[in-house]
C-alpha positions as CSV (number, residue, x, y, z in Angstrom):
1,E,12.1,-5.0,16.8
2,H,14.2,-7.1,19.1
3,L,13.6,-4.5,21.8
4,L,9.9,-5.3,21.7
5,E,10.0,-9.1,21.4
6,D,10.3,-9.8,25.2
7,G,7.0,-7.8,25.7
8,P,6.2,-5.4,28.6
9,P,7.9,-6.0,32.0
10,Q,6.0,-8.3,34.3
11,A,4.8,-7.0,37.7
12,G,7.3,-7.8,40.4
13,Q,10.0,-8.9,37.9
14,G,11.7,-5.6,37.2
15,N,12.6,-4.2,33.8
16,G,14.5,-7.1,32.3
17,D,13.2,-6.6,28.7
18,G,14.6,-4.3,26.0
19,V,12.2,-1.5,26.6
20,G,13.0,-1.6,30.3
21,F,16.7,-1.4,29.5
22,V,16.0,1.8,27.5
23,T,13.9,3.4,30.2
24,D,16.4,2.4,32.9
25,L,19.3,3.9,30.9
26,L,17.4,7.2,30.4
27,A,16.5,7.4,34.1
28,E,20.2,7.0,35.1
29,A,21.6,9.2,32.3
30,P,18.9,11.8,31.6
31,R,21.0,13.8,29.1
32,V,21.4,10.8,26.8
33,K,19.3,10.7,23.7
34,I,18.5,7.3,22.0
35,L,17.7,7.0,18.3
36,I,15.7,3.8,17.6
37,T,14.6,2.5,14.2
38,S,11.7,0.1,14.4
39,R,8.5,-0.9,12.7
40,A,6.7,-0.1,16.0
41,S,7.1,2.5,18.6
42,L,8.3,1.6,22.2
43,K,5.2,3.3,23.8
44,V,7.2,5.0,26.6
45,Q,7.1,8.5,28.0
46,G,9.3,11.1,26.3
47,E,9.3,9.2,22.9
48,Y,9.0,11.4,19.8
49,L,7.9,9.6,16.6
50,Y,9.3,10.5,13.2
51,P,7.6,8.3,10.5
52,L,9.7,7.4,7.6
53,A,8.1,7.3,4.2
54,G,9.6,6.0,0.9
55,L,12.0,7.9,-1.2
56,R,10.8,10.8,-3.4
57,V,9.0,9.5,-6.5
58,P,7.6,11.5,-9.4
59,E,3.9,11.2,-10.0
60,A,2.8,10.2,-13.5
61,A,1.1,13.6,-14.1
62,T,4.2,15.6,-13.1
63,L,6.9,13.4,-14.6
64,P,9.7,15.7,-15.9
65,P,10.5,15.5,-19.6
66,A,12.7,12.5,-20.4
67,D,15.5,14.7,-21.7
68,D,15.6,16.7,-18.4
69,Q,18.2,14.6,-16.6
70,Q,18.8,17.2,-13.9
71,A,15.1,17.3,-12.9
72,L,14.9,13.5,-12.9
73,R,17.9,13.2,-10.7
74,G,16.1,15.4,-8.2
75,F,13.9,12.3,-7.3
76,S,15.8,10.2,-4.9
77,A,13.9,7.0,-5.8
78,I,15.1,7.3,-9.5
79,E,18.6,8.1,-8.4
80,L,18.7,5.0,-6.2
81,F,17.4,2.9,-9.1
82,V,20.1,4.2,-11.4
83,Q,22.8,3.5,-8.8
84,G,21.5,0.0,-8.2
85,A,21.2,-0.7,-11.9
86,Q,24.8,0.4,-12.5
87,Q,26.0,-2.0,-9.8
88,A,24.5,-4.8,-12.0
89,R,25.4,-3.3,-15.4
90,P,28.1,-0.6,-15.3
91,D,27.1,0.8,-18.7
92,F,23.5,1.5,-17.7
93,E,22.2,4.9,-18.6
94,L,18.7,6.2,-18.0
95,R,17.4,6.5,-21.6
96,A,14.4,8.7,-22.5
97,Q,12.3,5.7,-23.4
98,D,12.9,4.1,-20.0
99,V,12.2,7.1,-17.8
100,E,8.4,6.4,-17.5
101,H,9.0,2.7,-16.7
102,V,11.6,3.4,-14.1
103,A,9.3,6.0,-12.5
104,H,6.5,3.3,-12.6
105,I,8.7,0.8,-10.8
106,C,9.5,3.3,-8.1
107,R,5.8,4.1,-7.7
108,L,4.9,0.4,-7.6
109,V,7.2,-0.1,-4.5
110,Q,6.2,3.4,-3.3
111,G,9.8,4.5,-2.9
112,M,10.8,1.6,-0.7
113,P,14.6,1.5,-0.9
114,L,14.9,-2.3,-0.6
115,G,12.2,-2.7,-3.3
116,I,14.0,-0.3,-5.6
117,L,17.3,-2.1,-5.2
118,L,15.8,-5.5,-5.7
119,A,14.1,-4.3,-8.9
120,A,17.2,-2.6,-10.2
121,A,19.3,-5.7,-9.8
122,W,17.2,-7.3,-12.7
123,I,18.4,-4.7,-15.2
124,E,21.1,-7.1,-16.2
125,M,18.4,-9.4,-17.8
126,L,15.3,-7.3,-18.3
127,P,14.4,-3.8,-19.6
128,P,12.6,-1.5,-17.1
129,A,9.2,-2.1,-18.8
130,E,9.4,-5.8,-18.2
131,I,10.7,-5.3,-14.6
132,A,7.6,-3.2,-13.9
133,A,5.3,-5.9,-15.4
134,E,6.9,-8.7,-13.3
135,I,6.5,-6.7,-10.0
136,Q,2.8,-6.3,-10.8
137,Q,2.4,-10.0,-11.3
138,S,4.2,-11.4,-8.2
139,L,5.9,-10.3,-5.0
140,D,8.4,-13.1,-5.4
141,F,10.1,-11.3,-8.3
142,L,11.6,-8.9,-5.8
143,E,14.3,-11.3,-4.4
144,S,18.1,-11.2,-4.1
145,D,20.7,-13.9,-4.0
146,L,23.3,-11.7,-2.3
147,R,25.1,-13.8,0.3
148,D,25.8,-11.0,2.8
149,L,22.2,-10.0,3.3
150,P,20.3,-11.3,6.4
151,P,17.8,-13.9,5.3
152,R,14.8,-11.7,6.3
153,Q,16.1,-9.0,3.9
154,R,16.7,-11.1,0.8
155,S,13.3,-10.6,-0.6
156,I,10.2,-8.4,-0.1
157,R,8.3,-11.5,0.8
158,A,10.8,-12.4,3.6
159,V,10.5,-8.9,5.0
160,F,6.7,-9.1,5.0
161,D,6.7,-12.7,6.4
162,H,8.9,-11.4,9.3
163,S,6.4,-8.6,10.1
164,W,3.4,-11.0,9.7
165,R,4.9,-13.4,12.3
166,L,5.1,-10.5,14.8
167,L,1.4,-9.9,14.6
168,G,-1.2,-11.4,16.9
169,E,-4.0,-13.6,15.5
170,R,-6.6,-10.8,15.5
171,E,-4.1,-8.4,13.8
172,Q,-3.3,-11.0,11.1
173,E,-7.0,-11.4,10.4
174,L,-7.6,-7.7,10.1
175,F,-4.6,-7.0,8.1
176,Q,-5.5,-9.5,5.4
177,T,-9.1,-8.4,5.2
178,L,-8.1,-4.7,4.9
179,S,-6.3,-5.7,1.7
180,V,-9.7,-5.7,-0.1
181,F,-9.5,-1.8,-0.1
182,C,-7.8,-0.2,-3.1
183,G,-6.5,3.4,-2.9
184,G,-7.3,3.8,0.8
185,F,-10.4,3.8,3.0
186,T,-12.1,5.6,5.9
187,R,-12.6,4.3,9.4
188,E,-16.3,4.0,8.7
189,A,-15.7,1.8,5.7
190,A,-13.2,-0.3,7.6
191,L,-15.8,-1.0,10.3
192,E,-18.6,-1.8,7.8
193,V,-16.5,-4.1,5.6
194,T,-14.1,-5.7,8.0
195,G,-15.4,-5.0,11.5
196,A,-12.1,-3.1,12.3
197,S,-12.5,-0.8,15.3
198,L,-10.6,2.5,15.7
199,R,-8.3,0.7,18.2
200,D,-7.7,-2.1,15.7
201,L,-6.6,0.5,13.1
202,M,-4.4,2.2,15.6
203,S,-2.7,-1.0,16.4
204,L,-1.8,-1.7,12.8
205,T,-0.8,1.9,12.2
206,N,1.5,1.8,15.2
207,K,3.2,-1.2,13.7
208,S,3.8,0.6,10.4
209,L,1.5,-1.8,8.5
210,L,-1.2,0.8,7.9
211,L,-0.6,4.3,6.6
212,A,-2.6,7.3,7.9
213,P,-1.8,10.1,5.4
214,T,-4.7,12.3,6.6
215,P,-6.8,12.2,9.7
216,G,-9.6,9.6,9.3
217,R,-8.2,8.0,6.2
218,Y,-6.0,4.9,6.0
219,G,-4.2,2.9,3.4
220,L,-1.8,0.0,2.8
221,H,1.5,0.2,0.9
222,E,0.7,-1.4,-2.4
223,L,3.1,-4.2,-2.0
224,L,1.7,-4.9,1.5
225,R,-1.8,-4.8,0.0
226,Q,-0.7,-7.5,-2.5
227,Y,0.8,-9.6,0.3
228,G,-2.4,-9.2,2.4
229,A,-4.5,-10.2,-0.6
230,E,-2.5,-13.4,-1.0
231,R,-3.0,-14.2,2.7
232,L,-6.7,-13.5,2.3
233,D,-6.9,-15.9,-0.7
234,Q,-5.4,-18.6,1.5
235,A,-7.8,-18.1,4.4
236,P,-11.0,-20.3,4.8
237,G,-13.5,-19.2,2.1
238,G,-10.8,-17.3,0.2
239,G,-12.1,-13.9,1.5
240,D,-15.3,-14.1,-0.5
241,A,-17.4,-12.8,2.5
242,V,-15.4,-9.7,3.0
243,R,-15.1,-9.0,-0.7
244,E,-18.9,-9.3,-0.9
245,R,-19.3,-6.7,1.8
246,H,-16.8,-4.4,0.1
247,C,-18.8,-4.8,-3.1
248,A,-22.1,-4.0,-1.4
249,T,-20.7,-1.0,0.4
250,Y,-19.2,0.7,-2.7
251,C,-22.1,-0.1,-5.1
252,A,-24.4,1.6,-2.5
253,A,-21.9,4.5,-2.4
254,L,-22.0,4.7,-6.2
255,E,-25.8,5.0,-6.1
256,R,-25.5,7.8,-3.5
257,W,-22.8,9.6,-5.5
258,A,-25.0,9.5,-8.6
259,G,-27.7,11.4,-6.8
260,E,-25.3,13.9,-5.5
261,L,-23.7,14.4,-8.9
262,K,-27.1,15.2,-10.3
263,G,-27.9,17.6,-7.5
264,E,-26.4,20.5,-5.6
265,C,-23.4,18.6,-4.0
266,Q,-21.5,17.9,-7.2
267,R,-18.2,19.4,-6.1
268,E,-18.2,17.5,-2.8
269,A,-19.2,14.2,-4.5
270,V,-16.5,14.5,-7.1
271,A,-13.9,15.2,-4.4
272,E,-15.0,12.1,-2.4
273,M,-15.0,9.9,-5.5
274,D,-11.5,11.1,-6.4
275,L,-10.4,9.3,-3.2
276,E,-12.7,6.3,-3.5
277,V,-12.8,5.5,-7.3
278,E,-10.4,2.6,-7.0
279,N,-12.7,1.0,-4.4
280,A,-15.7,1.7,-6.6
281,R,-14.1,0.1,-9.7
282,T,-13.0,-2.9,-7.6
283,A,-16.6,-3.3,-6.4
284,W,-17.9,-3.0,-10.0
285,Y,-15.6,-5.8,-11.3
286,W,-16.4,-8.1,-8.4
287,A,-20.2,-7.7,-9.1
288,L,-19.4,-8.3,-12.8
289,A,-17.4,-11.5,-12.1
290,H,-20.2,-12.8,-9.9
291,G,-23.2,-12.0,-12.1
292,Q,-24.7,-9.5,-9.6
293,V,-26.8,-7.5,-12.1
294,S,-28.7,-5.6,-9.5
295,R,-25.4,-4.3,-8.0
296,L,-24.2,-3.2,-11.5
297,A,-27.5,-1.4,-12.0
298,Q,-27.0,0.2,-8.6
299,G,-23.6,1.5,-9.5
300,V,-23.8,2.3,-13.2
301,D,-25.0,6.0,-13.1
302,G,-22.4,7.0,-10.5
303,L,-19.5,5.3,-12.3
304,W,-20.6,6.8,-15.7
305,L,-21.1,10.3,-14.3
306,Y,-17.8,10.4,-12.4
307,H,-15.7,9.3,-15.4
308,T,-17.5,11.7,-17.6
309,W,-16.8,14.6,-15.2
310,R,-13.2,13.7,-14.9
311,L,-12.7,12.9,-18.7
312,R,-11.5,9.4,-17.8
313,F,-13.0,7.9,-20.9
314,K,-10.7,4.9,-21.4
315,E,-11.3,3.6,-17.9
316,A,-15.0,4.0,-18.3
317,E,-15.0,2.4,-21.7
318,A,-13.1,-0.7,-20.3
319,A,-15.5,-1.0,-17.3
320,F,-18.7,-0.8,-19.4
321,R,-17.4,-2.9,-22.3
322,A,-16.6,-5.7,-19.8
323,A,-20.1,-5.4,-18.4
324,A,-21.8,-5.4,-21.8
325,T,-19.8,-8.4,-22.9
326,A,-20.6,-10.3,-19.7
327,L,-24.3,-9.4,-19.8
328,E,-24.6,-10.7,-23.4
């Protein structure tokens, strides 16, 4: 990042910044190759990008049996957790009853190596199940007291604070409003809910704050989403306006999906809802918390039909029980 801090070279002042140094060096020594790690690309000719994702994490549906240690060790995120835990507690062994919780921890931080190591350091005091619960409650849990770490790497919050300070005011506003989305979103939804243009999304993607796993679809790392939501809560109005727009957008989508699920476009509707169901449930609970009965009525058929099709009865029961209790 220090290569980018000086900004682009000014007209008539030469290439005195870090990016200018790189381009000057390559011009003088064209056979040199430079490998740069950064949260943002340099935006110069000849640059090839290689995005780095988190370490390999097992999905809940494909988690190997707890007694299959060889298969479990094939996931680099779990291997790193075990290694970090043994630094804190040399006798630590991955027990069968802990496998699911360790995998959950790795999924919560989406394979981020620093997050895994900060979580594993707590194994001296807490079992994996409690570590996972603490991560879900607060970002501040992922913090280290190691003296030889740079200050900006001693906690997940410090890492995110550093990235936050490097954003412009417009980027900060967009980043925190995009945290209302759960499970990803489309560019159309981003524009409708937050007013983010395609160029805005590109700017945050180029700075590694937004993920673009497939063309036209975006998402935030879950820990970044938590951080953005905290920032949004601290903003004037606490983010109520953008959350209200999110609720309106996805309750209307639920109404549309209900019609499609009853018609000829069932397969397409289910596939789209697979991607958007977390947003739909978030909208449902927002409407519920704010007594918006008309929005609940708008979304009820779509939510019921989808969960019935996908046999996700526990999630449906929880959503409808909460609504029934509130409506009483």
